[in-house]
C-alpha angles and dihedrals in degrees: 000000000000096000096035118171098216095195090061095045132091127204114225114197135181096042122172116241087243092066116101133181093268093052092048092049092049091050094053099036094093090065099058148303110319120218099183143354120205129188109183113225122233114270094223109091093214096049117127094200115109092218142356096263097265139069146180129241116197117202128203092231124045091217091064094070092068091059091044093051094044093050104033105037109108091005124131123254120177092344097310130099109240130209117220122192139154106277119248123217108257117251120251109255089220095058136066130014114339096035123121093239121084110258095238091052093060117100094223092054093047092051092053098040105034112131117223123227089246091058092047091052092050091049091050091050091051092048092051092048089055092050093049093042127112118303120256107278090219094061115103095029095099093093097053116107097192126061123217136044121332114260 
């Protein structure tokens, strides 16, 4: 699924270990022309599982995923209830929290959080207004020996 069209792809979770790509394709074939079926393999080299318990089904037409989700979500496949959702594009491992690059050094973060010169100027003006503002009304009361209003 190198050139996956994520808007035409469904995520299928909760798959039984007995499910293979052919079974998954046969289950989703009634909802439209299928371009690709992917069952990610376990990352552990010594794993005996055939897949990680989820897969992706890519349809030819984006409109087909609605029918697939409506009809297959919470249905049973090989004795297990499956979850079917619209697939989301995987996050880049080099971006966001958990990456090895500082958040503020990432291009995506900078694009979203860059501060314009206009905003910097407004913040400076607000800071100066607070500094030049009225003195604290409680200052100068230290020398008074009686509390309360002046007679």
